[in-house]
N, C-alpha and C positions, 0 to 999 in steps of 0.2 A: 448560424450563429452570430450571437451579438447585435440583434435587431429589438424591433419593437412587437414582434409577434404575439398575438393573443389568442385566444380560443376561436375566434371567429377567422383568423387568417391561417390557424392550425386545420380548421375543418375545411377550406378553400382549398389548401394544400392537399388534403388527405383524397376531397372528392374530384379535384382536378388533375393530380399527378399519379397519384399512388393507387385511385379506382380505375385508371386505365389499364391497369397490369403492368406496372413498371419492371419486367421481368431481368433487364440486365441492371437493377438498383442494387449495389452492395453495401453502400453506408450511407446514413443520414444522419447529421449533426444538426441540433435547432438549441444547443446550449445557450444560456443567459438571453432568456426571451421571456415572454409574461405568461407562458403556456400551462394553463391549470388542467383540473381533470376533465371536464367537458371535450378539449380539444385534444387532451393525450388519448381519450377512447376514440375519437374520429382518427387519428394517426395510426394506433396499433390495430384496428379497423383495416385499413387502406394497407398496412404492412403485410397483413394477412394474405395480402395477392401480389407479395414480392416476394417470388421464391429464391432469390438471388441474395436477399439482404443478409449481411453479414457483421454490421456495426450500429448501434444504434446510441446516439448521444443526446440524452435529454436532461443532462446537467444543468445547474442554476436556473430550473423551473420550478415555480411554486405547485409543483403536482399534490403535494399533503400526500393523507394516506388516501382518500378514494382515487387519486391518479396513480399511486404506486401499485395499489392493488389491481388497478387495470394493467398496468405493464405485466406484474406476475401472470396474470391469466394471457397474456399475450404470450410470456415465456415457456409458459407451460406448453403452448402449440406447437412455438416454432423447433423447427430442426436443424437449422444452419446458422442461426446466431451465435456468434463467436465472441462478441465483445458488448457489453452492457454498462453504460456509465450514467449514475444517478447520483451523482454527487450533489449536495447543495438542493436538493428539490423538495426538503421540508416532509420526506417522509418519517414516519413513527417505526415502534418496536414491533407492530403487527405487521408492518409491510417486511422488515427484515425478516421476521420469524416467517413469512411466506416465501420470500426469496429463496431462504435455507431450506424450507421445506419442499419448493419445487426442484431444487439441484440435488437435493437427496433421493427423494422419490419418484418423480417424474410421472406423467401422463400420457402412454404408459411407461416411457424411459425416460430418467433422466435428461434435461436440455445438454446439448454439447458445448456449454459456454466455456471461454478459455480464459477471457478479462471480465471480472466484476468490480465495478468501483462504485462503493456506498458510501461513500465519505460524508460527515457532517448530518447523519440525520437526527431527529428530535428525541432525545431519550430522555426520559422523565423518571427513570427507574434507577436505584442503585443495584439491583440485582443482577444484573448482567446475563438475564436468559436468555437473550438473544446469542450471546458469545456460544452459550453451550450449543445450542441451535445449529451456528456456524461450525463448531467444533465438530459435531455428529457429522456433519455433511461432509467437510473435507478429510473425515477418516476414511471415506469409502469413495470420495469423489474421484474419478481419474481422467477428467478433462480439464478441470480448473488448472490454468497455470499462473494466474496473476490475481491477486484479491487484495483489494483496497480498503482498509477498515480505520481511516484516520477519525479522529473526533467521535469515537464511539462512546466516550467517557469509562473506556476499560481499565479495570485497576489489577492490582497483582493477583488477587483470585481470579479475575476474567482470563488473565493469561496464562495462569496455573490450568486451569480448566482447557483453555485451547491448545496447549502445548500437549496437555495429555492425549489428544486426538491426533495432534499434528504429527507427532512422533510415528504414526502409522501411514502417513502421507507420503509417497516416493514421486510425486506429479508435479506439485506446485514448488513453483520456481520464483516469484516475488511476493512477499510479505511485507505491506504497508503498515505500519502500526503508528503513524506520526500522531501528534497532538492528542495524545492520551494521556494517563494518567499512571504510568508505568515506574515503580520506585524501585528499591533494592532488589524484593522478593522476585518484581517481575523480571528485572533483568537474570537473576537468576536461572528462572525457568526458563527464560532464552536461551541462556548458556547451556542448559540441559537438551534442548533442541538441538543447538549446533553442534555438540558432540555425539548424537544419536543417529550419525548415518543420515544426517540432513542434507537435501537435494537442494534448499534454496540459492539460488545465483545473487538473489537482491534480499536485503532486509534494511525497512527504513524505521529506525526509533526516535527520529528528531522530534524535539519538543516534548520530551517526558520528563522524569523527576528522578534517573537513574542515580546521579549523583546528588543530591539534595542532602543538603548538612554536610558536605564534604564526605559522605560516605563512600567508601571506596570498594566495598563487596560486590556489588551488581556489577562496579566496570571488570574486576578481577574474574567474576566468573565469565562473562563474555568471552574476556581476552585468554584467558585459559582455554576455554573452547575453541577459540581462534588458530591455538597452536597444533590441533588436529585436524580441523576442517578444510578440506581442500575442495569444497564445491563454491563457498561463496566468493564471489568476483566484487559485488558493490553493497560497502555499509555505510550508513547514516546515524551517526551519533551526536549529531549539532544540536545546540541547544539542551544541555542537560543537566547543566552545572557539575559538570565534570571538574574535579580538582587536579593539581598539578600532578599527584600522585596516580590518579586515576587516569589522566592521561599518559604516564609513564607506563601503566598497565599494557595499555592500547599500543605503544610505540613498541615494547618488547615484543608482543605477540606479531604486530605487523612485519617486524625485521626478521622474524621468523616464519612469516607465512609468504610462498611465492605464487599463490593463486587470486589474493586480494589487488583488484587493478584499481579500486576507486573509493577513497575515504573522505567522509565530510566530519569535521569533528571542531571547525573554527570559532565557533560561539560557545566556547567553553573558559575554563578560569586555569589560563597558561602561567606557568612559572620557568624559570631558565634552565632546570633540569629535563623538564618536558620538551620545552623548545628544541634544547640542544638534541636529545634523542632524534626528534622528527628531523631536526635539519641534517643528520646523519643519515638516515633512512634516505631522505630526498637526494642526497649526494651519492649515495650508492649506486655504482655502474654495474655491481654483479648480480643485481636482481635481474631475474627471468624476462619479467614484465615490469616497464618503468611504473611507480606509484602515482597516480593522479589526485591529488587532494583539492579541498575547498580552498588553501591555503599557500603561501610561498613563504620561505624563510629567508633570513639574509644576517649576516654577521657584520658587526661594527665593532673593531675591538674585540673584547671577551665577551658581547652581549649579542644574543641570539635575538631579532626581532620578528613576530608572526604577524603577516599582514593577508587579509581577505582576499581572494581571487574573485572577481566580480563576475566573472563568465562562466563560472563552473558550472559543469551539470555530472549529477553523479553517474548516469547511465547514458551515454551519447547516443544521440538519435542515429540510426541509420546503422 
C-alpha cells in the first residue's frame, strides 16, 4: 500500500508471487498505488490460484470501468473472499450494477462476501438506479454484514428505495451512507428502518443535509426511532447542520437508550440547552454502559462549553 506501483509492477507481483500458488495468502492490500485495468487483470488472474484469499483492497487505484468489471468477474468465481475494498477507484455505475448483480445472482451461487466498500464511485446520473440494484440485492443477501456507500450522490428518493428493501434484511450490521445528499425525507426513511426490527449495529450518516435550514423533522424521526431501537450501538450524525433543537431531540433519545455506546455529532450548531442536556448525559453514572462521544463538555459558571475530542473513533478497533 501507498507506493508507486503501476501496471508493470502489478504484473510482476502477479507472475512472481501469486502465480506460484500462494496457498496460504489470506489478504492482499495494494491501496493508494497507480494500478489500472491491465495490472488489475494480472492480479485477479493470479488471485484465482490463491484458495485462501479472504481480503482484497485495491482502493485508491485508477481501475476505472474496465478494471472494475475485471474485479467483478473475479468476485463471481471466488468462494472464500470475505472483504472487497474498491473505494476511490473511479469505477462507474456499470460496475456498481455488476457488483450488485453478482452478489444477488451468483455464478452458480452468490459470493459469500461479508464486507463491501465501494465508496466514491463516478456517478454521472441523478436517477439512482444503482441504489435500486443494491437494495434488491440486500433484501435477500444473507452474507453481507457491512456495506459502505459513501459519496454515491444518494438523495432522499434513493434512501426511500434502499430502506424499502433493507427492512427485510436481518443480517446487515454496518450501513455507511456518509457524504451523500440525504435531507429531511431521507432521515425520516432512516427512522422507519430503525424502528422496524432493524439489526444494524453501526449507522454512519455524517456529512449529509439532515438539519438543513434548521429543519428538525429528520432529526426528530431518527431520535424517536432510537427510543425503541435496542440494536444500534454506534451512530454518526456529525456535519449535518443540526440546530440546537434537533440536537436536543437526540439528547432526549440517547438519555433513554441504554444500548448506544458511541455517538458522533460535534460539528453541528450547538446552543446552551442542547449542550446542557449532553453535559448531564455524560455525567450520568447510572448508564449501563458509559456513552462515548466525539466531544467533551465542561461547565464554567452557568455556561456549558462543547469541545471536540480529536482522538475519537466511532467504533474502536479490536
